[in-house]
mmJSON file of the N, C-alpha and C atoms, coordinates in Angstrom:
{"data_MODEL":{"atom_site":{
"group_PDB":["ATOM","ATOM","ATOM","ATOM","ATOM","ATOM","ATOM","ATOM","ATOM","ATOM","ATOM","ATOM","ATOM","ATOM","ATOM","ATOM","ATOM","ATOM","ATOM","ATOM","ATOM","ATOM","ATOM","ATOM","ATOM","ATOM","ATOM","ATOM","ATOM","ATOM","ATOM","ATOM","ATOM","ATOM","ATOM","ATOM","ATOM","ATOM","ATOM","ATOM","ATOM","ATOM","ATOM","ATOM","ATOM","ATOM","ATOM","ATOM","ATOM","ATOM","ATOM","ATOM","ATOM","ATOM","ATOM","ATOM","ATOM","ATOM","ATOM","ATOM","ATOM","ATOM","ATOM","ATOM","ATOM","ATOM","ATOM","ATOM","ATOM","ATOM","ATOM","ATOM","ATOM","ATOM","ATOM","ATOM","ATOM","ATOM","ATOM","ATOM","ATOM","ATOM","ATOM","ATOM","ATOM","ATOM","ATOM","ATOM","ATOM","ATOM","ATOM","ATOM","ATOM","ATOM","ATOM","ATOM","ATOM","ATOM","ATOM","ATOM","ATOM","ATOM","ATOM","ATOM","ATOM","ATOM","ATOM","ATOM","ATOM","ATOM","ATOM","ATOM","ATOM","ATOM","ATOM","ATOM","ATOM","ATOM","ATOM","ATOM","ATOM","ATOM","ATOM","ATOM","ATOM","ATOM","ATOM","ATOM","ATOM","ATOM","ATOM","ATOM","ATOM","ATOM","ATOM","ATOM","ATOM","ATOM","ATOM","ATOM","ATOM","ATOM","ATOM","ATOM","ATOM","ATOM","ATOM","ATOM","ATOM","ATOM","ATOM","ATOM","ATOM","ATOM","ATOM","ATOM","ATOM","ATOM","ATOM","ATOM","ATOM","ATOM","ATOM","ATOM","ATOM","ATOM","ATOM","ATOM","ATOM","ATOM","ATOM","ATOM","ATOM","ATOM","ATOM","ATOM","ATOM","ATOM","ATOM","ATOM","ATOM","ATOM","ATOM","ATOM","ATOM","ATOM"],
"id":[1,2,3,4,5,6,7,8,9,10,11,12,13,14,15,16,17,18,19,20,21,22,23,24,25,26,27,28,29,30,31,32,33,34,35,36,37,38,39,40,41,42,43,44,45,46,47,48,49,50,51,52,53,54,55,56,57,58,59,60,61,62,63,64,65,66,67,68,69,70,71,72,73,74,75,76,77,78,79,80,81,82,83,84,85,86,87,88,89,90,91,92,93,94,95,96,97,98,99,100,101,102,103,104,105,106,107,108,109,110,111,112,113,114,115,116,117,118,119,120,121,122,123,124,125,126,127,128,129,130,131,132,133,134,135,136,137,138,139,140,141,142,143,144,145,146,147,148,149,150,151,152,153,154,155,156,157,158,159,160,161,162,163,164,165,166,167,168,169,170,171,172,173,174,175,176,177,178,179,180,181,182,183,184,185,186],
"type_symbol":["N","C","C","N","C","C","N","C","C","N","C","C","N","C","C","N","C","C","N","C","C","N","C","C","N","C","C","N","C","C","N","C","C","N","C","C","N","C","C","N","C","C","N","C","C","N","C","C","N","C","C","N","C","C","N","C","C","N","C","C","N","C","C","N","C","C","N","C","C","N","C","C","N","C","C","N","C","C","N","C","C","N","C","C","N","C","C","N","C","C","N","C","C","N","C","C","N","C","C","N","C","C","N","C","C","N","C","C","N","C","C","N","C","C","N","C","C","N","C","C","N","C","C","N","C","C","N","C","C","N","C","C","N","C","C","N","C","C","N","C","C","N","C","C","N","C","C","N","C","C","N","C","C","N","C","C","N","C","C","N","C","C","N","C","C","N","C","C","N","C","C","N","C","C","N","C","C","N","C","C","N","C","C","N","C","C"],
"label_atom_id":["N","CA","C","N","CA","C","N","CA","C","N","CA","C","N","CA","C","N","CA","C","N","CA","C","N","CA","C","N","CA","C","N","CA","C","N","CA","C","N","CA","C","N","CA","C","N","CA","C","N","CA","C","N","CA","C","N","CA","C","N","CA","C","N","CA","C","N","CA","C","N","CA","C","N","CA","C","N","CA","C","N","CA","C","N","CA","C","N","CA","C","N","CA","C","N","CA","C","N","CA","C","N","CA","C","N","CA","C","N","CA","C","N","CA","C","N","CA","C","N","CA","C","N","CA","C","N","CA","C","N","CA","C","N","CA","C","N","CA","C","N","CA","C","N","CA","C","N","CA","C","N","CA","C","N","CA","C","N","CA","C","N","CA","C","N","CA","C","N","CA","C","N","CA","C","N","CA","C","N","CA","C","N","CA","C","N","CA","C","N","CA","C","N","CA","C","N","CA","C","N","CA","C","N","CA","C","N","CA","C","N","CA","C","N","CA","C"],
"label_alt_id":[null,null,null,null,null,null,null,null,null,null,null,null,null,null,null,null,null,null,null,null,null,null,null,null,null,null,null,null,null,null,null,null,null,null,null,null,null,null,null,null,null,null,null,null,null,null,null,null,null,null,null,null,null,null,null,null,null,null,null,null,null,null,null,null,null,null,null,null,null,null,null,null,null,null,null,null,null,null,null,null,null,null,null,null,null,null,null,null,null,null,null,null,null,null,null,null,null,null,null,null,null,null,null,null,null,null,null,null,null,null,null,null,null,null,null,null,null,null,null,null,null,null,null,null,null,null,null,null,null,null,null,null,null,null,null,null,null,null,null,null,null,null,null,null,null,null,null,null,null,null,null,null,null,null,null,null,null,null,null,null,null,null,null,null,null,null,null,null,null,null,null,null,null,null,null,null,null,null,null,null,null,null,null,null,null,null],
"label_comp_id":["UNK","UNK","UNK","UNK","UNK","UNK","UNK","UNK","UNK","UNK","UNK","UNK","UNK","UNK","UNK","UNK","UNK","UNK","UNK","UNK","UNK","UNK","UNK","UNK","UNK","UNK","UNK","UNK","UNK","UNK","UNK","UNK","UNK","UNK","UNK","UNK","UNK","UNK","UNK","UNK","UNK","UNK","UNK","UNK","UNK","UNK","UNK","UNK","UNK","UNK","UNK","UNK","UNK","UNK","UNK","UNK","UNK","UNK","UNK","UNK","UNK","UNK","UNK","UNK","UNK","UNK","UNK","UNK","UNK","UNK","UNK","UNK","UNK","UNK","UNK","UNK","UNK","UNK","UNK","UNK","UNK","UNK","UNK","UNK","UNK","UNK","UNK","UNK","UNK","UNK","UNK","UNK","UNK","UNK","UNK","UNK","UNK","UNK","UNK","UNK","UNK","UNK","UNK","UNK","UNK","UNK","UNK","UNK","UNK","UNK","UNK","UNK","UNK","UNK","UNK","UNK","UNK","UNK","UNK","UNK","UNK","UNK","UNK","UNK","UNK","UNK","UNK","UNK","UNK","UNK","UNK","UNK","UNK","UNK","UNK","UNK","UNK","UNK","UNK","UNK","UNK","UNK","UNK","UNK","UNK","UNK","UNK","UNK","UNK","UNK","UNK","UNK","UNK","UNK","UNK","UNK","UNK","UNK","UNK","UNK","UNK","UNK","UNK","UNK","UNK","UNK","UNK","UNK","UNK","UNK","UNK","UNK","UNK","UNK","UNK","UNK","UNK","UNK","UNK","UNK","UNK","UNK","UNK","UNK","UNK","UNK"],
"label_asym_id":["A","A","A","A","A","A","A","A","A","A","A","A","A","A","A","A","A","A","A","A","A","A","A","A","A","A","A","A","A","A","A","A","A","A","A","A","A","A","A","A","A","A","A","A","A","A","A","A","A","A","A","A","A","A","A","A","A","A","A","A","A","A","A","A","A","A","A","A","A","A","A","A","A","A","A","A","A","A","A","A","A","A","A","A","A","A","A","A","A","A","A","A","A","A","A","A","A","A","A","A","A","A","A","A","A","A","A","A","A","A","A","A","A","A","A","A","A","A","A","A","A","A","A","A","A","A","A","A","A","A","A","A","A","A","A","A","A","A","A","A","A","A","A","A","A","A","A","A","A","A","A","A","A","A","A","A","A","A","A","A","A","A","A","A","A","A","A","A","A","A","A","A","A","A","A","A","A","A","A","A","A","A","A","A","A","A"],
"label_entity_id":["1","1","1","1","1","1","1","1","1","1","1","1","1","1","1","1","1","1","1","1","1","1","1","1","1","1","1","1","1","1","1","1","1","1","1","1","1","1","1","1","1","1","1","1","1","1","1","1","1","1","1","1","1","1","1","1","1","1","1","1","1","1","1","1","1","1","1","1","1","1","1","1","1","1","1","1","1","1","1","1","1","1","1","1","1","1","1","1","1","1","1","1","1","1","1","1","1","1","1","1","1","1","1","1","1","1","1","1","1","1","1","1","1","1","1","1","1","1","1","1","1","1","1","1","1","1","1","1","1","1","1","1","1","1","1","1","1","1","1","1","1","1","1","1","1","1","1","1","1","1","1","1","1","1","1","1","1","1","1","1","1","1","1","1","1","1","1","1","1","1","1","1","1","1","1","1","1","1","1","1","1","1","1","1","1","1"],
"label_seq_id":[1,1,1,2,2,2,3,3,3,4,4,4,5,5,5,6,6,6,7,7,7,8,8,8,9,9,9,10,10,10,11,11,11,12,12,12,13,13,13,14,14,14,15,15,15,16,16,16,17,17,17,18,18,18,19,19,19,20,20,20,21,21,21,22,22,22,23,23,23,24,24,24,25,25,25,26,26,26,27,27,27,28,28,28,29,29,29,30,30,30,31,31,31,32,32,32,33,33,33,34,34,34,35,35,35,36,36,36,37,37,37,38,38,38,39,39,39,40,40,40,41,41,41,42,42,42,43,43,43,44,44,44,45,45,45,46,46,46,47,47,47,48,48,48,49,49,49,50,50,50,51,51,51,52,52,52,53,53,53,54,54,54,55,55,55,56,56,56,57,57,57,58,58,58,59,59,59,60,60,60,61,61,61,62,62,62],
"pdbx_PDB_ins_code":[null,null,null,null,null,null,null,null,null,null,null,null,null,null,null,null,null,null,null,null,null,null,null,null,null,null,null,null,null,null,null,null,null,null,null,null,null,null,null,null,null,null,null,null,null,null,null,null,null,null,null,null,null,null,null,null,null,null,null,null,null,null,null,null,null,null,null,null,null,null,null,null,null,null,null,null,null,null,null,null,null,null,null,null,null,null,null,null,null,null,null,null,null,null,null,null,null,null,null,null,null,null,null,null,null,null,null,null,null,null,null,null,null,null,null,null,null,null,null,null,null,null,null,null,null,null,null,null,null,null,null,null,null,null,null,null,null,null,null,null,null,null,null,null,null,null,null,null,null,null,null,null,null,null,null,null,null,null,null,null,null,null,null,null,null,null,null,null,null,null,null,null,null,null,null,null,null,null,null,null,null,null,null,null,null,null],
"Cartn_x":[118.493,118.485,117.554,116.381,115.443,116.041,116.669,117.296,118.365,119.153,120.193,119.579,118.51,117.834,117.276,116.789,116.235,117.266,118.532,119.564,119.756,119.177,119.308,118.126,117.235,116.105,116.655,116.2,116.663,116.318,117.221,117.039,115.734,115.353,114.124,112.892,112.877,111.742,111.677,112.824,112.841,112.443,112.965,112.71,111.352,110.747,109.425,108.405,108.478,107.625,106.186,105.297,103.869,103.463,104.427,104.129,103.21,102.31,101.487,102.391,102.122,102.973,103.097,104.297,104.56,105.539,105.03,105.853,105.913,106.932,107.092,106.556,105.822,105.242,106.325,106.016,106.919,108.227,108.224,109.426,109.515,110.654,110.897,112.0,111.769,112.733,112.724,113.887,113.983,113.963,113.794,113.732,112.367,112.316,111.014,110.177,108.859,107.949,108.167,108.296,108.504,109.793,110.855,112.122,112.037,111.403,111.238,110.378,109.324,108.464,109.246,110.078,110.902,111.822,112.484,113.368,112.593,111.435,110.633,110.047,109.888,109.365,110.465,111.63,112.702,113.576,113.801,114.715,114.36,113.091,112.779,113.132,113.175,113.498,114.96,115.807,117.201,117.328,116.309,116.32,115.628,115.098,114.399,115.385,114.928,115.826,116.359,115.681,116.119,117.285,118.443,119.663,119.547,118.988,118.87,118.041,116.997,116.189,116.992,117.73,118.578,119.555,120.185,121.166,120.52,119.351,118.653,118.303,117.768,117.414,118.663,119.727,120.982,121.456,121.447,121.924,121.018,119.723,118.807,119.105,119.294,119.542,120.949,121.859,123.25,123.341],
"Cartn_y":[64.378,64.768,65.949,65.929,67.043,68.311,68.179,69.339,69.946,69.111,69.614,70.284,69.732,70.329,71.705,71.86,73.147,74.262,73.912,74.944,75.589,75.015,75.57,76.451,76.752,77.638,79.025,79.644,81.008,81.963,82.872,83.822,84.603,84.91,85.673,84.929,83.608,82.827,82.849,82.889,82.942,84.316,85.363,86.713,87.257,86.691,87.147,86.031,85.427,84.278,84.702,83.735,83.952,83.347,83.212,82.669,83.627,83.091,83.988,84.712,85.989,86.743,86.043,86.023,85.402,86.305,86.969,87.918,87.545,88.04,87.866,89.138,89.003,90.166,91.193,92.436,93.567,93.494,92.776,92.666,93.867,94.505,95.621,95.192,95.438,94.995,95.95,96.147,96.965,96.088,94.778,93.856,93.939,93.68,93.607,92.476,92.635,91.667,90.23,89.976,88.573,87.962,88.761,88.241,87.988,88.898,88.7,87.472,87.287,86.116,84.835,84.853,83.684,83.342,84.343,84.106,83.59,84.174,83.749,82.354,81.935,80.598,79.545,79.855,78.862,78.795,79.91,79.932,78.925,78.775,77.774,76.345,76.091,74.739,74.379,75.388,75.112,74.379,74.486,73.821,72.464,72.079,70.804,69.661,68.553,67.44,66.69,66.773,66.043,66.789,66.202,66.827,67.154,66.288,66.635,67.906,68.092,69.305,70.525,70.412,71.515,71.927,70.951,71.241,71.87,71.392,71.961,73.421,73.713,75.097,75.965,75.453,76.206,76.575,75.615,75.879,76.857,76.801,77.756,79.165,79.311,80.633,81.138,80.231,80.622,81.238],
"Cartn_z":[98.62,97.219,96.994,97.64,97.476,98.069,99.226,99.852,98.98,98.34,97.448,96.23,95.712,94.555,94.9,96.127,96.545,96.535,96.669,96.689,95.326,94.288,92.939,92.545,93.493,93.21,92.9,91.822,91.529,92.68,92.96,94.056,93.897,92.657,92.417,92.94,92.781,93.283,94.805,95.438,96.898,97.411,96.791,97.294,96.879,95.856,95.411,95.636,96.797,97.108,97.376,97.363,97.628,98.973,99.87,101.193,101.945,102.76,103.577,104.579,104.837,105.766,107.115,107.617,108.919,109.656,110.666,111.401,112.874,113.536,114.971,115.622,116.721,117.395,117.731,117.483,117.756,116.97,115.882,115.062,114.129,114.134,113.224,112.276,111.017,110.016,108.84,108.273,107.066,105.814,106.01,104.877,104.205,102.895,102.227,102.841,102.817,103.442,102.966,101.643,101.222,101.774,101.851,102.365,103.871,104.603,106.044,106.323,105.537,105.696,105.412,104.383,104.063,105.233,105.781,106.925,108.136,108.399,109.549,109.355,108.115,107.827,107.919,107.359,107.292,108.543,109.201,110.352,111.442,111.841,112.88,112.46,111.162,110.698,110.957,111.211,111.54,112.877,113.72,115.026,115.0,113.855,113.715,113.929,114.466,114.8,113.584,112.459,111.261,110.602,110.668,110.126,108.638,107.794,106.372,106.15,106.942,106.824,107.253,108.332,108.784,107.689,107.077,106.031,104.802,104.422,103.266,103.52,104.701,105.035,105.088,105.683,105.738,104.332,103.432,102.075,101.336,101.581,100.949,101.453,102.76,103.333,103.055,102.844,102.597,101.228],
"occupancy":[1.0,1.0,1.0,1.0,1.0,1.0,1.0,1.0,1.0,1.0,1.0,1.0,1.0,1.0,1.0,1.0,1.0,1.0,1.0,1.0,1.0,1.0,1.0,1.0,1.0,1.0,1.0,1.0,1.0,1.0,1.0,1.0,1.0,1.0,1.0,1.0,1.0,1.0,1.0,1.0,1.0,1.0,1.0,1.0,1.0,1.0,1.0,1.0,1.0,1.0,1.0,1.0,1.0,1.0,1.0,1.0,1.0,1.0,1.0,1.0,1.0,1.0,1.0,1.0,1.0,1.0,1.0,1.0,1.0,1.0,1.0,1.0,1.0,1.0,1.0,1.0,1.0,1.0,1.0,1.0,1.0,1.0,1.0,1.0,1.0,1.0,1.0,1.0,1.0,1.0,1.0,1.0,1.0,1.0,1.0,1.0,1.0,1.0,1.0,1.0,1.0,1.0,1.0,1.0,1.0,1.0,1.0,1.0,1.0,1.0,1.0,1.0,1.0,1.0,1.0,1.0,1.0,1.0,1.0,1.0,1.0,1.0,1.0,1.0,1.0,1.0,1.0,1.0,1.0,1.0,1.0,1.0,1.0,1.0,1.0,1.0,1.0,1.0,1.0,1.0,1.0,1.0,1.0,1.0,1.0,1.0,1.0,1.0,1.0,1.0,1.0,1.0,1.0,1.0,1.0,1.0,1.0,1.0,1.0,1.0,1.0,1.0,1.0,1.0,1.0,1.0,1.0,1.0,1.0,1.0,1.0,1.0,1.0,1.0,1.0,1.0,1.0,1.0,1.0,1.0,1.0,1.0,1.0,1.0,1.0,1.0],
"B_iso_or_equiv":[0.0,0.0,0.0,0.0,0.0,0.0,0.0,0.0,0.0,0.0,0.0,0.0,0.0,0.0,0.0,0.0,0.0,0.0,0.0,0.0,0.0,0.0,0.0,0.0,0.0,0.0,0.0,0.0,0.0,0.0,0.0,0.0,0.0,0.0,0.0,0.0,0.0,0.0,0.0,0.0,0.0,0.0,0.0,0.0,0.0,0.0,0.0,0.0,0.0,0.0,0.0,0.0,0.0,0.0,0.0,0.0,0.0,0.0,0.0,0.0,0.0,0.0,0.0,0.0,0.0,0.0,0.0,0.0,0.0,0.0,0.0,0.0,0.0,0.0,0.0,0.0,0.0,0.0,0.0,0.0,0.0,0.0,0.0,0.0,0.0,0.0,0.0,0.0,0.0,0.0,0.0,0.0,0.0,0.0,0.0,0.0,0.0,0.0,0.0,0.0,0.0,0.0,0.0,0.0,0.0,0.0,0.0,0.0,0.0,0.0,0.0,0.0,0.0,0.0,0.0,0.0,0.0,0.0,0.0,0.0,0.0,0.0,0.0,0.0,0.0,0.0,0.0,0.0,0.0,0.0,0.0,0.0,0.0,0.0,0.0,0.0,0.0,0.0,0.0,0.0,0.0,0.0,0.0,0.0,0.0,0.0,0.0,0.0,0.0,0.0,0.0,0.0,0.0,0.0,0.0,0.0,0.0,0.0,0.0,0.0,0.0,0.0,0.0,0.0,0.0,0.0,0.0,0.0,0.0,0.0,0.0,0.0,0.0,0.0,0.0,0.0,0.0,0.0,0.0,0.0,0.0,0.0,0.0,0.0,0.0,0.0],
"pdbx_formal_charge":[null,null,null,null,null,null,null,null,null,null,null,null,null,null,null,null,null,null,null,null,null,null,null,null,null,null,null,null,null,null,null,null,null,null,null,null,null,null,null,null,null,null,null,null,null,null,null,null,null,null,null,null,null,null,null,null,null,null,null,null,null,null,null,null,null,null,null,null,null,null,null,null,null,null,null,null,null,null,null,null,null,null,null,null,null,null,null,null,null,null,null,null,null,null,null,null,null,null,null,null,null,null,null,null,null,null,null,null,null,null,null,null,null,null,null,null,null,null,null,null,null,null,null,null,null,null,null,null,null,null,null,null,null,null,null,null,null,null,null,null,null,null,null,null,null,null,null,null,null,null,null,null,null,null,null,null,null,null,null,null,null,null,null,null,null,null,null,null,null,null,null,null,null,null,null,null,null,null,null,null,null,null,null,null,null,null],
"auth_seq_id":[1,1,1,2,2,2,3,3,3,4,4,4,5,5,5,6,6,6,7,7,7,8,8,8,9,9,9,10,10,10,11,11,11,12,12,12,13,13,13,14,14,14,15,15,15,16,16,16,17,17,17,18,18,18,19,19,19,20,20,20,21,21,21,22,22,22,23,23,23,24,24,24,25,25,25,26,26,26,27,27,27,28,28,28,29,29,29,30,30,30,31,31,31,32,32,32,33,33,33,34,34,34,35,35,35,36,36,36,37,37,37,38,38,38,39,39,39,40,40,40,41,41,41,42,42,42,43,43,43,44,44,44,45,45,45,46,46,46,47,47,47,48,48,48,49,49,49,50,50,50,51,51,51,52,52,52,53,53,53,54,54,54,55,55,55,56,56,56,57,57,57,58,58,58,59,59,59,60,60,60,61,61,61,62,62,62],
"auth_comp_id":["UNK","UNK","UNK","UNK","UNK","UNK","UNK","UNK","UNK","UNK","UNK","UNK","UNK","UNK","UNK","UNK","UNK","UNK","UNK","UNK","UNK","UNK","UNK","UNK","UNK","UNK","UNK","UNK","UNK","UNK","UNK","UNK","UNK","UNK","UNK","UNK","UNK","UNK","UNK","UNK","UNK","UNK","UNK","UNK","UNK","UNK","UNK","UNK","UNK","UNK","UNK","UNK","UNK","UNK","UNK","UNK","UNK","UNK","UNK","UNK","UNK","UNK","UNK","UNK","UNK","UNK","UNK","UNK","UNK","UNK","UNK","UNK","UNK","UNK","UNK","UNK","UNK","UNK","UNK","UNK","UNK","UNK","UNK","UNK","UNK","UNK","UNK","UNK","UNK","UNK","UNK","UNK","UNK","UNK","UNK","UNK","UNK","UNK","UNK","UNK","UNK","UNK","UNK","UNK","UNK","UNK","UNK","UNK","UNK","UNK","UNK","UNK","UNK","UNK","UNK","UNK","UNK","UNK","UNK","UNK","UNK","UNK","UNK","UNK","UNK","UNK","UNK","UNK","UNK","UNK","UNK","UNK","UNK","UNK","UNK","UNK","UNK","UNK","UNK","UNK","UNK","UNK","UNK","UNK","UNK","UNK","UNK","UNK","UNK","UNK","UNK","UNK","UNK","UNK","UNK","UNK","UNK","UNK","UNK","UNK","UNK","UNK","UNK","UNK","UNK","UNK","UNK","UNK","UNK","UNK","UNK","UNK","UNK","UNK","UNK","UNK","UNK","UNK","UNK","UNK","UNK","UNK","UNK","UNK","UNK","UNK"],
"auth_asym_id":["A","A","A","A","A","A","A","A","A","A","A","A","A","A","A","A","A","A","A","A","A","A","A","A","A","A","A","A","A","A","A","A","A","A","A","A","A","A","A","A","A","A","A","A","A","A","A","A","A","A","A","A","A","A","A","A","A","A","A","A","A","A","A","A","A","A","A","A","A","A","A","A","A","A","A","A","A","A","A","A","A","A","A","A","A","A","A","A","A","A","A","A","A","A","A","A","A","A","A","A","A","A","A","A","A","A","A","A","A","A","A","A","A","A","A","A","A","A","A","A","A","A","A","A","A","A","A","A","A","A","A","A","A","A","A","A","A","A","A","A","A","A","A","A","A","A","A","A","A","A","A","A","A","A","A","A","A","A","A","A","A","A","A","A","A","A","A","A","A","A","A","A","A","A","A","A","A","A","A","A","A","A","A","A","A","A"],
"auth_atom_id":["N","CA","C","N","CA","C","N","CA","C","N","CA","C","N","CA","C","N","CA","C","N","CA","C","N","CA","C","N","CA","C","N","CA","C","N","CA","C","N","CA","C","N","CA","C","N","CA","C","N","CA","C","N","CA","C","N","CA","C","N","CA","C","N","CA","C","N","CA","C","N","CA","C","N","CA","C","N","CA","C","N","CA","C","N","CA","C","N","CA","C","N","CA","C","N","CA","C","N","CA","C","N","CA","C","N","CA","C","N","CA","C","N","CA","C","N","CA","C","N","CA","C","N","CA","C","N","CA","C","N","CA","C","N","CA","C","N","CA","C","N","CA","C","N","CA","C","N","CA","C","N","CA","C","N","CA","C","N","CA","C","N","CA","C","N","CA","C","N","CA","C","N","CA","C","N","CA","C","N","CA","C","N","CA","C","N","CA","C","N","CA","C","N","CA","C","N","CA","C","N","CA","C","N","CA","C","N","CA","C","N","CA","C","N","CA","C"],
"pdbx_PDB_model_num":[1,1,1,1,1,1,1,1,1,1,1,1,1,1,1,1,1,1,1,1,1,1,1,1,1,1,1,1,1,1,1,1,1,1,1,1,1,1,1,1,1,1,1,1,1,1,1,1,1,1,1,1,1,1,1,1,1,1,1,1,1,1,1,1,1,1,1,1,1,1,1,1,1,1,1,1,1,1,1,1,1,1,1,1,1,1,1,1,1,1,1,1,1,1,1,1,1,1,1,1,1,1,1,1,1,1,1,1,1,1,1,1,1,1,1,1,1,1,1,1,1,1,1,1,1,1,1,1,1,1,1,1,1,1,1,1,1,1,1,1,1,1,1,1,1,1,1,1,1,1,1,1,1,1,1,1,1,1,1,1,1,1,1,1,1,1,1,1,1,1,1,1,1,1,1,1,1,1,1,1,1,1,1,1,1,1]
}}}
C-alpha cells in the first residue's frame, strides 16, 4: 500500500528533491544533479530481494 501511494508523488517533488548527492565514481551525466541523485539512490533498490520494494521503485521511476 505504501509503495502504491508513493507512485502518486508529484514529479516536481521527485525532481527537486533534497537528497544528499550520491554519485558513482567517474560518472558523467547530462542530467540535473537532483535527478541523477534520485536515480543513483533508487536504482540499486531494484535489485533488492523484497519484491514489493522492487515494484514500488519501478513504479516511481516509470
